[in-house]
DRENLUM-455739 format. One record per residue: x, y, z of N, C-alpha, C in turn; residue number from 0. Coordinates in Angstrom, 3 decimals. Example, Ala and Ser with C-alpha at 12.3 -4.5 7.8 and 13.67 -1.06 7.14 Angstrom:
BEGIN
<site><n_xx>13.190</n_xx><n_yy>-5.690</n_yy><n_zz>7.800</n_zz><ca_xx>12.300</ca_xx><ca_yy>-4.500</ca_yy><ca_zz>7.800</ca_zz><c_xx>13.200</c_xx><c_yy>-3.300</c_yy><c_zz>7.800</c_zz><num>0</num></site>
<site><n_xx>12.850</n_xx><n_yy>-2.250</n_yy><n_zz>7.080</n_zz><ca_xx>13.670</ca_xx><ca_yy>-1.060</ca_yy><ca_zz>7.140</ca_zz><c_xx>12.900</c_xx><c_yy>0.030</c_yy><c_zz>7.870</c_zz><num>1</num></site>
//
This chain:
BEGIN
<site><n_xx>43.320</n_xx><n_yy>10.212</n_yy><n_zz>2.626</n_zz><ca_xx>42.629</ca_xx><ca_yy>8.946</ca_yy><ca_zz>2.491</ca_zz><c_xx>43.657</c_xx><c_yy>7.883</c_yy><c_zz>2.116</c_zz><num>0</num></site>
<site><n_xx>43.547</n_xx><n_yy>6.711</n_yy><n_zz>2.736</n_zz><ca_xx>44.532</ca_xx><ca_yy>5.688</ca_yy><ca_zz>2.420</ca_zz><c_xx>44.210</c_xx><c_yy>5.008</c_yy><c_zz>1.092</c_zz><num>1</num></site>
<site><n_xx>45.221</n_xx><n_yy>4.343</n_yy><n_zz>0.526</n_zz><ca_xx>45.113</ca_xx><ca_yy>3.793</ca_yy><ca_zz>-0.815</ca_zz><c_xx>44.074</c_xx><c_yy>2.677</c_yy><c_zz>-0.914</c_zz><num>2</num></site>
<site><n_xx>43.937</n_xx><n_yy>1.866</n_yy><n_zz>0.118</n_zz><ca_xx>42.986</ca_xx><ca_yy>0.762</ca_yy><ca_zz>0.063</ca_zz><c_xx>41.564</c_xx><c_yy>1.278</c_yy><c_zz>-0.049</c_zz><num>3</num></site>
<site><n_xx>41.199</n_xx><n_yy>2.264</n_yy><n_zz>0.748</n_zz><ca_xx>39.829</ca_xx><ca_yy>2.769</ca_yy><ca_zz>0.679</ca_zz><c_xx>39.588</c_xx><c_yy>3.532</c_yy><c_zz>-0.628</c_zz><num>4</num></site>
<site><n_xx>40.592</n_xx><n_yy>4.217</n_yy><n_zz>-1.148</n_zz><ca_xx>40.449</ca_xx><ca_yy>4.865</ca_yy><ca_zz>-2.452</ca_zz><c_xx>40.204</c_xx><c_yy>3.816</c_yy><c_zz>-3.523</c_zz><num>5</num></site>
<site><n_xx>40.936</n_xx><n_yy>2.717</n_yy><n_zz>-3.453</n_zz><ca_xx>40.748</ca_xx><ca_yy>1.628</ca_yy><ca_zz>-4.408</ca_zz><c_xx>39.357</c_xx><c_yy>1.034</c_yy><c_zz>-4.329</c_zz><num>6</num></site>
<site><n_xx>38.850</n_xx><n_yy>0.885</n_yy><n_zz>-3.117</n_zz><ca_xx>37.498</ca_xx><ca_yy>0.363</ca_yy><ca_zz>-2.929</ca_zz><c_xx>36.474</c_xx><c_yy>1.315</c_yy><c_zz>-3.515</c_zz><num>7</num></site>
<site><n_xx>36.675</n_xx><n_yy>2.607</n_yy><n_zz>-3.311</n_zz><ca_xx>35.755</ca_xx><ca_yy>3.604</ca_yy><ca_zz>-3.867</ca_zz><c_xx>35.772</c_xx><c_yy>3.570</c_yy><c_zz>-5.389</c_zz><num>8</num></site>
<site><n_xx>36.952</n_xx><n_yy>3.446</n_yy><n_zz>-5.973</n_zz><ca_xx>37.065</ca_xx><ca_yy>3.388</ca_yy><ca_zz>-7.436</ca_zz><c_xx>36.381</c_xx><c_yy>2.125</c_yy><c_zz>-7.964</c_zz><num>9</num></site>
<site><n_xx>36.603</n_xx><n_yy>1.011</n_yy><n_zz>-7.298</n_zz><ca_xx>35.969</ca_xx><ca_yy>-0.240</ca_yy><ca_zz>-7.732</ca_zz><c_xx>34.449</c_xx><c_yy>-0.133</c_yy><c_zz>-7.638</c_zz><num>10</num></site>
<site><n_xx>33.948</n_xx><n_yy>0.401</n_yy><n_zz>-6.512</n_zz><ca_xx>32.496</ca_xx><ca_yy>0.557</ca_yy><ca_zz>-6.346</ca_zz><c_xx>31.914</c_xx><c_yy>1.486</c_yy><c_zz>-7.402</c_zz><num>11</num></site>
<site><n_xx>32.624</n_xx><n_yy>2.558</n_yy><n_zz>-7.710</n_zz><ca_xx>32.162</ca_xx><ca_yy>3.481</ca_yy><ca_zz>-8.743</ca_zz><c_xx>32.140</c_xx><c_yy>2.786</c_yy><c_zz>-10.102</c_zz><num>12</num></site>
<site><n_xx>33.200</n_xx><n_yy>2.057</n_yy><n_zz>-10.433</n_zz><ca_xx>33.258</ca_xx><ca_yy>1.342</ca_yy><ca_zz>-11.711</ca_zz><c_xx>32.104</c_xx><c_yy>0.357</c_yy><c_zz>-11.835</c_zz><num>13</num></site>
<site><n_xx>31.813</n_xx><n_yy>-0.344</n_yy><n_zz>-10.751</n_zz><ca_xx>30.699</ca_xx><ca_yy>-1.287</ca_yy><ca_zz>-10.775</ca_zz><c_xx>29.361</c_xx><c_yy>-0.561</c_yy><c_zz>-10.891</c_zz><num>14</num></site>
<site><n_xx>29.231</n_xx><n_yy>0.591</n_yy><n_zz>-10.231</n_zz><ca_xx>28.008</ca_xx><ca_yy>1.399</ca_yy><ca_zz>-10.338</ca_zz><c_xx>27.821</c_xx><c_yy>1.859</c_yy><c_zz>-11.782</c_zz><num>15</num></site>
<site><n_xx>28.916</n_xx><n_yy>2.149</n_yy><n_zz>-12.463</n_zz><ca_xx>28.857</ca_xx><ca_yy>2.564</ca_yy><ca_zz>-13.868</ca_zz><c_xx>28.658</c_xx><c_yy>1.368</c_yy><c_zz>-14.796</c_zz><num>16</num></site>
<site><n_xx>28.643</n_xx><n_yy>0.168</n_yy><n_zz>-14.216</n_zz><ca_xx>28.450</ca_xx><ca_yy>-1.083</ca_yy><ca_zz>-14.962</ca_zz><c_xx>29.517</c_xx><c_yy>-1.240</c_yy><c_zz>-16.047</c_zz><num>17</num></site>
<site><n_xx>30.779</n_xx><n_yy>-1.082</n_yy><n_zz>-15.618</n_zz><ca_xx>31.905</ca_xx><ca_yy>-1.170</ca_yy><ca_zz>-16.545</ca_zz><c_xx>32.908</c_xx><c_yy>-2.207</c_yy><c_zz>-16.059</c_zz><num>18</num></site>
<site><n_xx>33.563</n_xx><n_yy>-2.863</n_yy><n_zz>-17.011</n_zz><ca_xx>34.688</ca_xx><ca_yy>-3.735</ca_yy><ca_zz>-16.679</ca_zz><c_xx>35.915</c_xx><c_yy>-2.859</c_yy><c_zz>-16.446</c_zz><num>19</num></site>
<site><n_xx>36.974</n_xx><n_yy>-3.457</n_yy><n_zz>-15.898</n_zz><ca_xx>38.218</ca_xx><ca_yy>-2.696</ca_yy><ca_zz>-15.741</ca_zz><c_xx>38.707</c_xx><c_yy>-2.227</c_yy><c_zz>-17.100</c_zz><num>20</num></site>
<site><n_xx>38.568</n_xx><n_yy>-3.070</n_yy><n_zz>-18.108</n_zz><ca_xx>39.028</ca_xx><ca_yy>-2.712</ca_yy><ca_zz>-19.451</ca_zz><c_xx>38.235</c_xx><c_yy>-1.530</c_yy><c_zz>-20.012</c_zz><num>21</num></site>
<site><n_xx>36.916</n_xx><n_yy>-1.551</n_yy><n_zz>-19.867</n_zz><ca_xx>36.089</ca_xx><ca_yy>-0.443</ca_yy><ca_zz>-20.364</ca_zz><c_xx>36.398</c_xx><c_yy>0.847</c_yy><c_zz>-19.610</c_zz><num>22</num></site>
<site><n_xx>36.554</n_xx><n_yy>0.727</n_yy><n_zz>-18.290</n_zz><ca_xx>36.861</ca_xx><ca_yy>1.885</ca_yy><ca_zz>-17.453</ca_zz><c_xx>38.203</c_xx><c_yy>2.489</c_yy><c_zz>-17.870</c_zz><num>23</num></site>
<site><n_xx>39.210</n_xx><n_yy>1.632</n_yy><n_zz>-18.033</n_zz><ca_xx>40.541</ca_xx><ca_yy>2.098</ca_yy><ca_zz>-18.431</ca_zz><c_xx>40.496</c_xx><c_yy>2.767</c_yy><c_zz>-19.798</c_zz><num>24</num></site>
<site><n_xx>39.824</n_xx><n_yy>2.143</n_yy><n_zz>-20.748</n_zz><ca_xx>39.732</ca_xx><ca_yy>2.700</ca_yy><ca_zz>-22.096</ca_zz><c_xx>39.050</c_xx><c_yy>4.070</c_yy><c_zz>-22.074</c_zz><num>25</num></site>
<site><n_xx>37.989</n_xx><n_yy>4.201</n_yy><n_zz>-21.283</n_zz><ca_xx>37.272</ca_xx><ca_yy>5.477</ca_yy><ca_zz>-21.193</ca_zz><c_xx>38.129</c_xx><c_yy>6.583</c_yy><c_zz>-20.597</c_zz><num>26</num></site>
<site><n_xx>39.067</n_xx><n_yy>6.203</n_yy><n_zz>-19.734</n_zz><ca_xx>39.947</ca_xx><ca_yy>7.192</ca_yy><ca_zz>-19.093</ca_zz><c_xx>41.257</c_xx><c_yy>7.389</c_yy><c_zz>-19.843</c_zz><num>27</num></site>
<site><n_xx>41.525</n_xx><n_yy>6.536</n_yy><n_zz>-20.838</n_zz><ca_xx>42.768</ca_xx><ca_yy>6.647</ca_yy><ca_zz>-21.588</ca_zz><c_xx>43.974</c_xx><c_yy>6.148</c_yy><c_zz>-20.819</c_zz><num>28</num></site>
<site><n_xx>43.761</n_xx><n_yy>5.128</n_yy><n_zz>-19.987</n_zz><ca_xx>44.850</ca_xx><ca_yy>4.547</ca_yy><ca_zz>-19.199</ca_zz><c_xx>44.869</c_xx><c_yy>3.038</c_yy><c_zz>-19.427</c_zz><num>29</num></site>
<site><n_xx>45.814</n_xx><n_yy>2.350</n_yy><n_zz>-18.814</n_zz><ca_xx>45.906</ca_xx><ca_yy>0.905</ca_yy><ca_zz>-18.985</ca_zz><c_xx>45.056</c_xx><c_yy>0.178</c_yy><c_zz>-17.940</c_zz><num>30</num></site>
<site><n_xx>44.710</n_xx><n_yy>-1.051</n_yy><n_zz>-18.270</n_zz><ca_xx>43.953</ca_xx><ca_yy>-1.891</ca_yy><ca_zz>-17.339</ca_zz><c_xx>44.771</c_xx><c_yy>-2.141</c_yy><c_zz>-16.076</c_zz><num>31</num></site>
<site><n_xx>46.076</n_xx><n_yy>-2.300</n_yy><n_zz>-16.232</n_zz><ca_xx>46.913</ca_xx><ca_yy>-2.546</ca_yy><ca_zz>-15.054</ca_zz><c_xx>46.904</c_xx><c_yy>-1.351</c_yy><c_zz>-14.100</c_zz><num>32</num></site>
<site><n_xx>46.745</n_xx><n_yy>-0.148</n_yy><n_zz>-14.619</n_zz><ca_xx>46.652</ca_xx><ca_yy>1.035</ca_yy><ca_zz>-13.754</ca_zz><c_xx>45.377</c_xx><c_yy>0.970</c_yy><c_zz>-12.928</c_zz><num>33</num></site>
<site><n_xx>44.247</n_xx><n_yy>0.641</n_yy><n_zz>-13.572</n_zz><ca_xx>42.980</ca_xx><ca_yy>0.507</ca_yy><ca_zz>-12.840</ca_zz><c_xx>43.125</c_xx><c_yy>-0.585</c_yy><c_zz>-11.785</c_zz><num>34</num></site>
<site><n_xx>43.744</n_xx><n_yy>-1.697</n_yy><n_zz>-12.155</n_zz><ca_xx>43.940</ca_xx><ca_yy>-2.797</ca_yy><ca_zz>-11.228</ca_zz><c_xx>44.787</c_xx><c_yy>-2.369</c_yy><c_zz>-10.033</c_zz><num>35</num></site>
<site><n_xx>45.851</n_xx><n_yy>-1.615</n_yy><n_zz>-10.279</n_zz><ca_xx>46.708</ca_xx><ca_yy>-1.138</ca_yy><ca_zz>-9.180</ca_zz><c_xx>45.933</c_xx><c_yy>-0.200</c_yy><c_zz>-8.261</c_zz><num>36</num></site>
<site><n_xx>45.092</n_xx><n_yy>0.672</n_yy><n_zz>-8.820</n_zz><ca_xx>44.261</ca_xx><ca_yy>1.553</ca_yy><ca_zz>-7.995</ca_zz><c_xx>43.335</c_xx><c_yy>0.734</c_yy><c_zz>-7.110</c_zz><num>37</num></site>
<site><n_xx>42.618</n_xx><n_yy>-0.202</n_yy><n_zz>-7.732</n_zz><ca_xx>41.614</ca_xx><ca_yy>-0.969</ca_yy><ca_zz>-7.007</ca_zz><c_xx>42.226</c_xx><c_yy>-1.871</c_yy><c_zz>-5.943</c_zz><num>38</num></site>
<site><n_xx>43.440</n_xx><n_yy>-2.329</n_yy><n_zz>-6.155</n_zz><ca_xx>44.102</ca_xx><ca_yy>-3.194</ca_yy><ca_zz>-5.180</ca_zz><c_xx>44.942</c_xx><c_yy>-2.421</c_yy><c_zz>-4.164</c_zz><num>39</num></site>
<site><n_xx>44.921</n_xx><n_yy>-1.087</n_yy><n_zz>-4.240</n_zz><ca_xx>45.605</ca_xx><ca_yy>-0.259</ca_yy><ca_zz>-3.262</ca_zz><c_xx>47.100</c_xx><c_yy>-0.142</c_yy><c_zz>-3.450</c_zz><num>40</num></site>
<site><n_xx>47.612</n_xx><n_yy>-0.479</n_yy><n_zz>-4.635</n_zz><ca_xx>49.049</ca_xx><ca_yy>-0.395</ca_yy><ca_zz>-4.878</ca_zz><c_xx>49.488</c_xx><c_yy>0.994</c_yy><c_zz>-5.343</c_zz><num>41</num></site>
<site><n_xx>48.536</n_xx><n_yy>1.787</n_yy><n_zz>-5.825</n_zz><ca_xx>48.833</ca_xx><ca_yy>3.168</ca_yy><ca_zz>-6.206</ca_zz><c_xx>47.546</c_xx><c_yy>3.977</c_yy><c_zz>-6.160</c_zz><num>42</num></site>
<site><n_xx>47.686</n_xx><n_yy>5.278</n_yy><n_zz>-6.277</n_zz><ca_xx>46.543</ca_xx><ca_yy>6.195</ca_yy><ca_zz>-6.226</ca_zz><c_xx>46.450</c_xx><c_yy>6.962</c_yy><c_zz>-7.532</c_zz><num>43</num></site>
<site><n_xx>45.231</n_xx><n_yy>7.335</n_yy><n_zz>-7.943</n_zz><ca_xx>45.107</ca_xx><ca_yy>8.146</ca_yy><ca_zz>-9.154</ca_zz><c_xx>45.667</c_xx><c_yy>9.553</c_yy><c_zz>-8.932</c_zz><num>44</num></site>
<site><n_xx>46.268</n_xx><n_yy>10.106</n_yy><n_zz>-9.971</n_zz><ca_xx>46.775</ca_xx><ca_yy>11.479</ca_yy><ca_zz>-9.914</ca_zz><c_xx>45.593</c_xx><c_yy>12.453</c_yy><c_zz>-9.913</c_zz><num>45</num></site>
<site><n_xx>45.895</n_xx><n_yy>13.720</n_yy><n_zz>-9.746</n_zz><ca_xx>44.834</ca_xx><ca_yy>14.737</ca_yy><ca_zz>-9.788</ca_zz><c_xx>44.157</c_xx><c_yy>14.756</c_yy><c_zz>-11.157</c_zz><num>46</num></site>
<site><n_xx>44.953</n_xx><n_yy>14.593</n_yy><n_zz>-12.206</n_zz><ca_xx>44.404</ca_xx><ca_yy>14.560</ca_yy><ca_zz>-13.557</ca_zz><c_xx>43.502</c_xx><c_yy>13.335</c_yy><c_zz>-13.738</c_zz><num>47</num></site>
<site><n_xx>43.940</n_xx><n_yy>12.189</n_yy><n_zz>-13.234</n_zz><ca_xx>43.134</ca_xx><ca_yy>10.965</ca_yy><ca_zz>-13.331</ca_zz><c_xx>41.843</c_xx><c_yy>11.114</c_yy><c_zz>-12.536</c_zz><num>48</num></site>
<site><n_xx>41.919</n_xx><n_yy>11.732</n_yy><n_zz>-11.359</n_zz><ca_xx>40.704</ca_xx><ca_yy>11.964</ca_yy><ca_zz>-10.553</ca_zz><c_xx>39.727</c_xx><c_yy>12.843</c_yy><c_zz>-11.324</c_zz><num>49</num></site>
<site><n_xx>40.232</n_xx><n_yy>13.881</n_yy><n_zz>-11.982</n_zz><ca_xx>39.360</ca_xx><ca_yy>14.754</ca_yy><ca_zz>-12.774</ca_zz><c_xx>38.714</c_xx><c_yy>13.976</c_yy><c_zz>-13.916</c_zz><num>50</num></site>
<site><n_xx>39.460</n_xx><n_yy>13.074</n_yy><n_zz>-14.519</n_zz><ca_xx>38.917</ca_xx><ca_yy>12.243</ca_yy><ca_zz>-15.595</ca_zz><c_xx>37.846</c_xx><c_yy>11.295</c_yy><c_zz>-15.064</c_zz><num>51</num></site>
<site><n_xx>38.071</n_xx><n_yy>10.736</n_yy><n_zz>-13.876</n_zz><ca_xx>37.090</ca_xx><ca_yy>9.839</ca_yy><ca_zz>-13.261</ca_zz><c_xx>35.802</c_xx><c_yy>10.596</c_yy><c_zz>-12.969</c_zz><num>52</num></site>
<site><n_xx>35.929</n_xx><n_yy>11.805</n_yy><n_zz>-12.436</n_zz><ca_xx>34.751</ca_xx><ca_yy>12.629</ca_yy><ca_zz>-12.145</ca_zz><c_xx>34.005</c_xx><c_yy>12.942</c_yy><c_zz>-13.442</c_zz><num>53</num></site>
<site><n_xx>34.737</n_xx><n_yy>13.333</n_yy><n_zz>-14.484</n_zz><ca_xx>34.110</ca_xx><ca_yy>13.646</ca_yy><ca_zz>-15.766</ca_zz><c_xx>33.390</c_xx><c_yy>12.449</c_yy><c_zz>-16.360</c_zz><num>54</num></site>
<site><n_xx>34.013</n_xx><n_yy>11.282</n_yy><n_zz>-16.298</n_zz><ca_xx>33.392</ca_xx><ca_yy>10.069</ca_yy><ca_zz>-16.824</ca_zz><c_xx>32.122</c_xx><c_yy>9.730</c_yy><c_zz>-16.049</c_zz><num>55</num></site>
<site><n_xx>32.192</n_xx><n_yy>9.811</n_yy><n_zz>-14.745</n_zz><ca_xx>31.017</ca_xx><ca_yy>9.461</ca_yy><ca_zz>-13.942</ca_zz><c_xx>29.870</c_xx><c_yy>10.432</c_yy><c_zz>-14.212</c_zz><num>56</num></site>
<site><n_xx>30.177</n_xx><n_yy>11.714</n_yy><n_zz>-14.356</n_zz><ca_xx>29.121</ca_xx><ca_yy>12.685</ca_yy><ca_zz>-14.634</ca_zz><c_xx>28.518</c_xx><c_yy>12.471</c_yy><c_zz>-16.018</c_zz><num>57</num></site>
<site><n_xx>29.350</n_xx><n_yy>12.091</n_yy><n_zz>-16.997</n_zz><ca_xx>28.834</ca_xx><ca_yy>11.776</ca_yy><ca_zz>-18.333</ca_zz><c_xx>27.875</c_xx><c_yy>10.595</c_yy><c_zz>-18.289</c_zz><num>58</num></site>
<site><n_xx>28.133</n_xx><n_yy>9.678</n_yy><n_zz>-17.353</n_zz><ca_xx>27.300</ca_xx><ca_yy>8.481</ca_yy><ca_zz>-17.234</ca_zz><c_xx>26.176</c_xx><c_yy>8.658</c_yy><c_zz>-16.220</c_zz><num>59</num></site>
<site><n_xx>25.991</n_xx><n_yy>9.900</n_yy><n_zz>-15.717</n_zz><ca_xx>24.861</ca_xx><ca_yy>10.203</ca_yy><ca_zz>-14.840</ca_zz><c_xx>25.074</c_xx><c_yy>9.950</c_yy><c_zz>-13.359</c_zz><num>60</num></site>
<site><n_xx>26.323</n_xx><n_yy>9.822</n_yy><n_zz>-12.929</n_zz><ca_xx>26.626</ca_xx><ca_yy>9.596</ca_yy><ca_zz>-11.515</ca_zz><c_xx>27.486</c_xx><c_yy>10.753</c_yy><c_zz>-11.024</c_zz><num>61</num></site>
<site><n_xx>27.003</n_xx><n_yy>11.476</n_yy><n_zz>-10.027</n_zz><ca_xx>27.758</ca_xx><ca_yy>12.597</ca_yy><ca_zz>-9.470</ca_zz><c_xx>28.602</c_xx><c_yy>12.093</c_yy><c_zz>-8.309</c_zz><num>62</num></site>
<site><n_xx>29.887</n_xx><n_yy>12.448</n_yy><n_zz>-8.313</n_zz><ca_xx>30.774</ca_xx><ca_yy>12.067</ca_yy><ca_zz>-7.216</ca_zz><c_xx>31.564</c_xx><c_yy>13.275</c_yy><c_zz>-6.749</c_zz><num>63</num></site>
<site><n_xx>32.038</n_xx><n_yy>13.202</n_yy><n_zz>-5.521</n_zz><ca_xx>32.885</ca_xx><ca_yy>14.251</ca_yy><ca_zz>-4.965</ca_zz><c_xx>34.275</c_xx><c_yy>14.121</c_yy><c_zz>-5.590</c_zz><num>64</num></site>
<site><n_xx>34.814</n_xx><n_yy>15.192</n_yy><n_zz>-6.165</n_zz><ca_xx>36.101</ca_xx><ca_yy>15.100</ca_yy><ca_zz>-6.850</ca_zz><c_xx>37.290</c_xx><c_yy>14.824</c_yy><c_zz>-5.928</c_zz><num>65</num></site>
<site><n_xx>37.158</n_xx><n_yy>15.111</n_yy><n_zz>-4.647</n_zz><ca_xx>38.269</ca_xx><ca_yy>14.897</ca_yy><ca_zz>-3.721</ca_zz><c_xx>38.242</c_xx><c_yy>13.484</c_yy><c_zz>-3.148</c_zz><num>66</num></site>
<site><n_xx>37.065</n_xx><n_yy>13.068</n_yy><n_zz>-2.683</n_zz><ca_xx>36.981</ca_xx><ca_yy>11.765</ca_yy><ca_zz>-2.011</ca_zz><c_xx>36.517</c_xx><c_yy>10.635</c_yy><c_zz>-2.930</c_zz><num>67</num></site>
<site><n_xx>36.011</n_xx><n_yy>10.982</n_yy><n_zz>-4.122</n_zz><ca_xx>35.472</ca_xx><ca_yy>10.016</ca_yy><ca_zz>-5.075</ca_zz><c_xx>34.288</c_xx><c_yy>9.242</c_yy><c_zz>-4.496</c_zz><num>68</num></site>
<site><n_xx>33.549</n_xx><n_yy>9.894</n_yy><n_zz>-3.595</n_zz><ca_xx>32.366</ca_xx><ca_yy>9.260</ca_yy><ca_zz>-3.017</ca_zz><c_xx>31.111</c_xx><c_yy>9.811</c_yy><c_zz>-3.661</c_zz><num>69</num></site>
<site><n_xx>30.043</n_xx><n_yy>9.003</n_yy><n_zz>-3.627</n_zz><ca_xx>28.761</ca_xx><ca_yy>9.416</ca_yy><ca_zz>-4.173</ca_zz><c_xx>27.930</c_xx><c_yy>10.043</c_yy><c_zz>-3.063</c_zz><num>70</num></site>
<site><n_xx>27.201</n_xx><n_yy>11.121</n_yy><n_zz>-3.362</n_zz><ca_xx>26.326</ca_xx><ca_yy>11.720</ca_yy><ca_zz>-2.353</ca_zz><c_xx>25.273</c_xx><c_yy>10.711</c_yy><c_zz>-1.891</c_zz><num>71</num></site>
<site><n_xx>24.801</n_xx><n_yy>10.868</n_yy><n_zz>-0.672</n_zz><ca_xx>23.808</ca_xx><ca_yy>9.953</ca_yy><ca_zz>-0.110</ca_zz><c_xx>22.543</c_xx><c_yy>9.879</c_yy><c_zz>-0.953</c_zz><num>72</num></site>
<site><n_xx>22.151</n_xx><n_yy>10.976</n_yy><n_zz>-1.571</n_zz><ca_xx>20.917</ca_xx><ca_yy>11.003</ca_yy><ca_zz>-2.359</ca_zz><c_xx>20.960</c_xx><c_yy>9.989</c_yy><c_zz>-3.499</c_zz><num>73</num></site>
<site><n_xx>22.131</n_xx><n_yy>9.729</n_yy><n_zz>-4.067</n_zz><ca_xx>22.232</ca_xx><ca_yy>8.782</ca_yy><ca_zz>-5.179</ca_zz><c_xx>22.202</c_xx><c_yy>7.347</c_yy><c_zz>-4.714</c_zz><num>74</num></site>
<site><n_xx>22.506</n_xx><n_yy>7.108</n_yy><n_zz>-3.455</n_zz><ca_xx>22.521</ca_xx><ca_yy>5.740</ca_yy><ca_zz>-2.974</ca_zz><c_xx>21.165</c_xx><c_yy>5.327</c_yy><c_zz>-2.427</c_zz><num>75</num></site>
<site><n_xx>20.250</n_xx><n_yy>6.278</n_yy><n_zz>-2.231</n_zz><ca_xx>18.923</ca_xx><ca_yy>5.967</ca_yy><ca_zz>-1.728</ca_zz><c_xx>17.942</c_xx><c_yy>5.872</c_yy><c_zz>-2.887</c_zz><num>76</num></site>
<site><n_xx>16.928</n_xx><n_yy>5.042</n_yy><n_zz>-2.715</n_zz><ca_xx>15.909</ca_xx><ca_yy>4.933</ca_yy><ca_zz>-3.744</ca_zz><c_xx>14.897</c_xx><c_yy>6.052</c_yy><c_zz>-3.571</c_zz><num>77</num></site>
<site><n_xx>14.358</n_xx><n_yy>6.507</n_yy><n_zz>-4.666</n_zz><ca_xx>13.381</ca_xx><ca_yy>7.582</ca_yy><ca_zz>-4.619</ca_zz><c_xx>11.982</c_xx><c_yy>6.994</c_yy><c_zz>-4.649</c_zz><num>78</num></site>
<site><n_xx>11.076</n_xx><n_yy>7.610</n_yy><n_zz>-3.890</n_zz><ca_xx>9.693</ca_xx><ca_yy>7.148</ca_yy><ca_zz>-3.888</ca_zz><c_xx>8.937</c_xx><c_yy>7.873</c_yy><c_zz>-4.994</c_zz><num>79</num></site>
<site><n_xx>8.014</n_xx><n_yy>7.188</n_yy><n_zz>-5.657</n_zz><ca_xx>7.257</ca_xx><ca_yy>7.834</ca_yy><ca_zz>-6.727</ca_zz><c_xx>6.340</c_xx><c_yy>8.927</c_yy><c_zz>-6.181</c_zz><num>80</num></site>
<site><n_xx>6.008</n_xx><n_yy>9.854</n_yy><n_zz>-7.039</n_zz><ca_xx>5.108</ca_xx><ca_yy>10.944</ca_yy><ca_zz>-6.662</ca_zz><c_xx>3.730</c_xx><c_yy>10.384</c_yy><c_zz>-6.340</c_zz><num>81</num></site>
<site><n_xx>2.966</n_xx><n_yy>11.062</n_yy><n_zz>-5.472</n_zz><ca_xx>1.622</ca_xx><ca_yy>10.592</ca_yy><ca_zz>-5.155</ca_zz><c_xx>0.784</c_xx><c_yy>10.466</c_yy><c_zz>-6.427</c_zz><num>82</num></site>
<site><n_xx>0.023</n_xx><n_yy>9.394</n_yy><n_zz>-6.507</n_zz><ca_xx>-0.821</ca_xx><ca_yy>9.174</ca_yy><ca_zz>-7.675</ca_zz><c_xx>-0.130</c_xx><c_yy>8.417</c_yy><c_zz>-8.783</c_zz><num>83</num></site>
<site><n_xx>1.173</n_xx><n_yy>8.218</n_yy><n_zz>-8.672</n_zz><ca_xx>1.930</ca_xx><ca_yy>7.513</ca_yy><ca_zz>-9.706</ca_zz><c_xx>1.542</c_xx><c_yy>6.042</c_yy><c_zz>-9.783</c_zz><num>84</num></site>
<site><n_xx>1.122</n_xx><n_yy>5.482</n_yy><n_zz>-8.655</n_zz><ca_xx>0.782</ca_xx><ca_yy>4.051</ca_yy><ca_zz>-8.609</ca_zz><c_xx>-0.256</c_xx><c_yy>3.690</c_yy><c_zz>-9.655</c_zz><num>85</num></site>
<site><n_xx>-1.195</n_xx><n_yy>4.607</n_yy><n_zz>-9.928</n_zz><ca_xx>-2.254</ca_xx><ca_yy>4.329</ca_yy><ca_zz>-10.903</ca_zz><c_xx>-1.676</c_xx><c_yy>4.133</c_yy><c_zz>-12.309</c_zz><num>86</num></site>
<site><n_xx>-0.605</n_xx><n_yy>4.807</n_yy><n_zz>-12.626</n_zz><ca_xx>0.013</ca_xx><ca_yy>4.699</ca_yy><ca_zz>-13.949</ca_zz><c_xx>0.933</c_xx><c_yy>3.484</c_yy><c_zz>-14.068</c_zz><num>87</num></site>
<site><n_xx>1.370</n_xx><n_yy>2.988</n_yy><n_zz>-12.933</n_zz><ca_xx>2.335</ca_xx><ca_yy>1.877</ca_yy><ca_zz>-12.929</ca_zz><c_xx>1.669</c_xx><c_yy>0.526</c_yy><c_zz>-13.208</c_zz><num>88</num></site>
<site><n_xx>0.355</n_xx><n_yy>0.480</n_yy><n_zz>-13.226</n_zz><ca_xx>-0.343</ca_xx><ca_yy>-0.807</ca_yy><ca_zz>-13.417</ca_zz><c_xx>-0.362</c_xx><c_yy>-1.253</c_yy><c_zz>-14.828</c_zz><num>89</num></site>
//
């Protein structure tokens, strides 16, 4: 995978986690400039950093593929409520 698309995936994941670059970096134990370099395609996360990203996302309730850093399709789609739920939603 090229660095630009990896950076885009990391940025999208960070935004999905509702985190700033600073919060994301602090949670991973790295510098903000490292996150910035990843997101701008100037460098790629190491295997250890990828494992940390996966662990952080899972702690925050988002499952991602550890190799591609992509989210499964099921998480990007909205779920429909169970039949009969509409009565409780009023």
